[in-house]
LOPARO-833682 format. One record per residue (C-alpha): residue number from 1; chain; x, y negated, z. Coordinates in Angstrom, 3 decimals. Layout:
<sites>
[site NUM,'A',[X,Y,Z]] ...
</sites>
This chain:
<sites>
[site 1,'A',[-20.349,10.802,-4.025]] [site 2,'A',[-17.654,10.226,-1.370]] [site 3,'A',[-16.633,6.902,-2.874]] [site 4,'A',[-20.304,5.864,-3.196]] [site 5,'A',[-20.786,6.464,0.528]] [site 6,'A',[-17.661,4.408,1.306]] [site 7,'A',[-18.883,1.526,-0.807]] [site 8,'A',[-22.306,1.678,0.802]] [site 9,'A',[-20.695,1.605,4.217]] [site 10,'A',[-18.668,-1.480,3.306]] [site 11,'A',[-21.834,-3.197,2.069]] [site 12,'A',[-23.671,-2.136,5.228]] [site 13,'A',[-21.042,-3.803,7.397]] [site 14,'A',[-21.312,-6.993,5.370]] [site 15,'A',[-25.078,-7.114,5.851]] [site 16,'A',[-25.417,-5.855,9.416]] [site 17,'A',[-22.431,-7.456,11.145]] [site 18,'A',[-22.582,-11.208,11.471]] [site 19,'A',[-18.856,-11.582,12.004]] [site 20,'A',[-17.497,-9.305,9.353]] [site 21,'A',[-14.344,-11.306,8.862]] [site 22,'A',[-13.407,-11.113,12.548]] [site 23,'A',[-11.435,-8.060,13.552]] [site 24,'A',[-13.178,-6.214,16.387]] [site 25,'A',[-16.745,-5.960,15.085]] [site 26,'A',[-15.636,-4.404,11.827]] [site 27,'A',[-14.324,-1.353,13.661]] [site 28,'A',[-17.857,-0.364,14.657]] [site 29,'A',[-21.049,0.553,12.854]] [site 30,'A',[-24.709,0.805,13.761]] [site 31,'A',[-25.692,3.615,11.445]] [site 32,'A',[-24.953,7.315,11.152]] [site 33,'A',[-23.056,8.363,8.056]] [site 34,'A',[-24.494,11.568,6.631]] [site 35,'A',[-22.847,14.756,5.454]] [site 36,'A',[-19.420,15.505,6.900]] [site 37,'A',[-18.844,11.881,7.870]] [site 38,'A',[-18.383,11.085,11.575]] [site 39,'A',[-21.227,9.562,13.543]] [site 40,'A',[-20.313,5.929,14.116]] [site 41,'A',[-22.110,4.387,17.063]] [site 42,'A',[-22.165,0.706,17.878]] [site 43,'A',[-19.660,0.008,20.645]] [site 44,'A',[-17.584,3.087,19.925]] [site 45,'A',[-14.086,2.252,18.733]] [site 46,'A',[-12.960,4.366,15.812]] [site 47,'A',[-9.913,6.600,15.783]] [site 48,'A',[-7.367,6.629,12.962]] [site 49,'A',[-9.030,9.751,11.560]] [site 50,'A',[-12.515,8.221,11.638]] [site 51,'A',[-11.326,4.989,10.021]] [site 52,'A',[-9.614,6.988,7.280]] [site 53,'A',[-12.762,9.027,6.682]] [site 54,'A',[-14.903,5.910,6.292]] [site 55,'A',[-12.528,3.673,4.326]] [site 56,'A',[-10.750,6.189,2.081]] [site 57,'A',[-11.019,5.206,-1.575]] [site 58,'A',[-11.708,1.495,-1.102]] [site 59,'A',[-9.654,-1.105,-2.965]] [site 60,'A',[-7.782,-4.069,-1.404]] [site 61,'A',[-10.503,-6.413,-2.659]] [site 62,'A',[-13.199,-4.292,-1.004]] [site 63,'A',[-11.212,-4.278,2.227]] [site 64,'A',[-10.970,-8.073,2.138]] [site 65,'A',[-14.688,-8.383,1.427]] [site 66,'A',[-15.344,-6.674,4.737]] [site 67,'A',[-12.421,-7.564,7.006]] [site 68,'A',[-11.167,-10.797,5.472]] [site 69,'A',[-7.532,-11.512,4.677]] [site 70,'A',[-4.959,-9.151,6.239]] [site 71,'A',[-2.559,-10.456,8.859]] [site 72,'A',[0.471,-8.865,7.220]] [site 73,'A',[1.802,-6.364,4.700]] [site 74,'A',[4.292,-3.510,4.800]] [site 75,'A',[7.336,-4.145,2.659]] [site 76,'A',[8.428,-0.520,2.365]] [site 77,'A',[5.240,0.829,0.855]] [site 78,'A',[1.824,-0.367,-0.225]] [site 79,'A',[0.079,-1.188,3.024]] [site 80,'A',[-1.672,-4.031,4.828]] [site 81,'A',[-2.116,-4.852,8.509]] [site 82,'A',[-5.130,-6.283,10.335]] [site 83,'A',[-4.818,-7.656,13.872]] [site 84,'A',[-8.173,-7.117,15.606]] [site 85,'A',[-9.744,-9.285,18.293]] [site 86,'A',[-9.244,-6.571,20.940]] [site 87,'A',[-5.506,-6.354,20.303]] [site 88,'A',[-5.447,-3.297,18.064]] [site 89,'A',[-3.366,-3.234,14.883]] [site 90,'A',[-4.975,-1.456,11.944]] [site 91,'A',[-2.577,-0.379,9.180]] [site 92,'A',[-4.236,0.506,5.881]] [site 93,'A',[-2.141,2.423,3.370]] [site 94,'A',[-2.939,2.397,-0.360]] [site 95,'A',[-2.066,5.092,-2.865]] [site 96,'A',[-0.304,4.440,-6.178]] [site 97,'A',[-3.635,3.594,-7.851]] [site 98,'A',[-4.575,0.972,-5.253]] [site 99,'A',[-7.110,2.862,-3.126]] [site 100,'A',[-7.094,3.420,0.625]] [site 101,'A',[-5.228,6.667,1.299]] [site 102,'A',[-5.167,6.713,5.085]] [site 103,'A',[-5.529,4.375,8.053]] [site 104,'A',[-3.704,4.155,11.388]] [site 105,'A',[-5.026,2.427,14.497]] [site 106,'A',[-2.301,1.202,16.873]] [site 107,'A',[-3.461,0.351,20.388]] [site 108,'A',[-2.417,-2.823,22.230]] [site 109,'A',[-0.063,-0.684,24.326]] [site 110,'A',[1.754,0.469,21.175]] [site 111,'A',[1.698,-2.881,19.402]] [site 112,'A',[3.419,-3.511,16.065]] [site 113,'A',[7.072,-3.784,16.980]] [site 114,'A',[9.951,-3.673,14.533]] [site 115,'A',[10.458,-0.049,15.533]] [site 116,'A',[6.828,0.829,14.776]] [site 117,'A',[6.997,-0.916,11.389]] [site 118,'A',[10.187,0.904,10.478]] [site 119,'A',[8.555,4.185,11.433]] [site 120,'A',[5.467,3.426,9.351]] [site 121,'A',[7.452,2.302,6.329]] [site 122,'A',[9.491,5.509,6.333]] [site 123,'A',[6.575,7.823,7.157]] [site 124,'A',[5.991,8.700,3.505]] [site 125,'A',[8.860,10.969,2.496]] [site 126,'A',[11.517,8.939,4.313]] [site 127,'A',[11.844,6.418,1.476]] [site 128,'A',[12.771,2.759,1.662]] [site 129,'A',[13.371,0.278,-1.165]] [site 130,'A',[15.558,-2.804,-0.825]] [site 131,'A',[16.875,-5.211,-3.456]] [site 132,'A',[20.147,-7.021,-4.138]] [site 133,'A',[21.675,-9.249,-6.822]] [site 134,'A',[18.355,-11.028,-7.417]] [site 135,'A',[18.139,-13.461,-10.335]] [site 136,'A',[15.215,-14.928,-12.259]] [site 137,'A',[15.502,-12.134,-14.841]] [site 138,'A',[16.448,-9.076,-12.820]] [site 139,'A',[17.740,-7.361,-9.709]] [site 140,'A',[19.029,-4.049,-8.401]] [site 141,'A',[16.740,-1.692,-6.456]] [site 142,'A',[18.465,0.222,-3.657]] [site 143,'A',[16.509,3.400,-2.886]] [site 144,'A',[17.350,5.281,0.318]] [site 145,'A',[15.969,8.667,1.327]] [site 146,'A',[16.440,9.790,4.943]] [site 147,'A',[14.191,12.019,7.027]] [site 148,'A',[10.486,11.930,6.325]] [site 149,'A',[8.439,14.993,5.424]] [site 150,'A',[8.447,15.518,1.643]] [site 151,'A',[6.957,18.867,0.656]] [site 152,'A',[8.584,19.091,-2.777]] [site 153,'A',[11.037,17.225,-4.989]] [site 154,'A',[10.873,13.430,-4.904]] [site 155,'A',[10.737,11.924,-8.400]] [site 156,'A',[10.222,8.564,-10.029]] [site 157,'A',[10.671,7.185,-13.559]] [site 158,'A',[11.601,4.123,-15.541]] [site 159,'A',[8.235,2.402,-15.028]] [site 160,'A',[8.064,-0.518,-12.591]] [site 161,'A',[5.842,-3.534,-12.079]] [site 162,'A',[6.136,-6.925,-10.418]] [site 163,'A',[3.591,-8.808,-8.336]] [site 164,'A',[3.701,-12.403,-7.100]] [site 165,'A',[2.418,-13.540,-3.724]] [site 166,'A',[-0.342,-16.110,-4.029]] [site 167,'A',[-1.692,-17.114,-0.649]] [site 168,'A',[-2.323,-13.858,1.210]] [site 169,'A',[-2.626,-11.711,-1.910]] [site 170,'A',[-0.279,-9.954,-4.298]] [site 171,'A',[-1.193,-10.619,-7.927]] [site 172,'A',[0.182,-8.541,-10.791]] [site 173,'A',[2.383,-10.418,-13.270]] [site 174,'A',[1.327,-10.354,-16.912]] [site 175,'A',[3.754,-9.470,-19.668]] [site 176,'A',[4.905,-12.570,-21.537]] [site 177,'A',[7.617,-11.310,-23.859]] [site 178,'A',[5.950,-8.193,-25.287]] [site 179,'A',[2.461,-6.830,-25.916]] [site 180,'A',[1.447,-4.171,-23.387]] [site 181,'A',[0.660,-1.546,-26.023]] [site 182,'A',[4.193,-1.887,-27.379]] [site 183,'A',[5.930,-1.198,-24.073]] [site 184,'A',[7.695,2.143,-24.288]] [site 185,'A',[8.576,3.543,-20.876]] [site 186,'A',[10.825,6.582,-21.013]] [site 187,'A',[9.345,9.818,-19.705]] [site 188,'A',[12.273,11.429,-17.888]] [site 189,'A',[12.021,12.163,-14.169]] [site 190,'A',[14.574,10.522,-11.898]] [site 191,'A',[15.293,12.835,-8.964]] [site 192,'A',[15.658,11.326,-5.485]] [site 193,'A',[17.796,13.814,-3.568]] [site 194,'A',[17.500,14.277,0.212]] [site 195,'A',[19.712,11.981,2.314]] [site 196,'A',[20.810,9.945,-0.686]] [site 197,'A',[21.106,6.325,-1.759]] [site 198,'A',[20.453,5.385,-5.390]] [site 199,'A',[20.666,2.097,-7.250]] [site 200,'A',[18.597,1.133,-10.289]] [site 201,'A',[19.349,-2.012,-12.241]] [site 202,'A',[16.254,-3.801,-13.521]] [site 203,'A',[16.206,-6.424,-16.291]] [site 204,'A',[12.659,-7.708,-16.746]] [site 205,'A',[13.446,-10.461,-19.235]] [site 206,'A',[11.982,-8.346,-22.057]] [site 207,'A',[8.706,-7.979,-20.118]] [site 208,'A',[8.141,-11.029,-17.937]] [site 209,'A',[10.720,-13.473,-19.220]] [site 210,'A',[12.331,-15.726,-16.620]] [site 211,'A',[10.336,-15.796,-13.387]] [site 212,'A',[9.838,-19.147,-11.609]] [site 213,'A',[10.626,-19.713,-7.942]] [site 214,'A',[8.377,-17.838,-5.544]] [site 215,'A',[7.819,-14.686,-3.473]] [site 216,'A',[7.573,-11.407,-5.367]] [site 217,'A',[7.652,-7.679,-4.898]] [site 218,'A',[8.706,-4.923,-7.266]] [site 219,'A',[6.962,-1.577,-7.134]] [site 220,'A',[7.580,1.904,-8.442]] [site 221,'A',[5.432,5.008,-8.331]] [site 222,'A',[7.090,7.962,-6.578]] [site 223,'A',[5.869,11.563,-6.657]] [site 224,'A',[6.352,14.362,-4.156]] [site 225,'A',[6.397,17.049,-6.838]] [site 226,'A',[5.684,20.678,-5.945]] [site 227,'A',[4.613,22.069,-9.310]] [site 228,'A',[2.583,21.102,-12.378]] [site 229,'A',[-0.721,19.659,-11.219]] [site 230,'A',[0.316,19.859,-7.568]] [site 231,'A',[1.898,16.632,-6.331]] [site 232,'A',[1.312,13.552,-4.194]] [site 233,'A',[1.969,10.023,-5.418]] [site 234,'A',[2.618,6.737,-3.623]] [site 235,'A',[3.585,3.198,-4.557]] [site 236,'A',[6.840,2.060,-2.908]] [site 237,'A',[7.723,-1.645,-2.845]] [site 238,'A',[10.511,-4.086,-2.078]] [site 239,'A',[9.889,-7.793,-1.577]] [site 240,'A',[12.202,-10.512,-2.865]] [site 241,'A',[12.345,-14.259,-3.368]] [site 242,'A',[13.470,-16.351,-6.315]] [site 243,'A',[14.716,-19.767,-5.294]] 
</sites>
């Protein structure tokens, strides 16, 4: 029901706002959302909490259908940035399954400085991914944990995926060297200890073959594990280029 309301709201904005692809107008609404949703009045700018309540569960494609192409992406986690006409910066964070998890509205006074971006990228469990030793068939992921607010044990696994940047969008790469049903990811949990730096070597030649020149990002799903059935999950990314 919650997702249905979100989708209806996105459609409502497409129909009722003439400039849906411009930034400012899309932060307002003319209708009242029922149930426990906030009342959104035309001319009232939405807070981070209200934006999260309305947009939670939408996909990147649904966000683009309403707001147009984002003005930037976060490299440390799955997020996109919209620069609105009134100077606000809206950061939309996606969960590991590609749905809006939460939204932050930065005012013109705050802006999106390097410091703000670093804070946002490390807000989820204090994790950052970087890469080194990049070739057309592999690289090394450097995972750093520092600070943040994990509530359990941070874990990941052998699974990873690669996306290529095409225009303003990230498009998942298809396997070329093996059929998807024959891919056998191992099931062990890799523990990410507090205040640690880990390196994982990745050879994707058996999955994607040799990648051509372009801009890419590699992603892994990370869990904040408390106990069986009680965990949070996020997609963490690192961007790289093949010359």
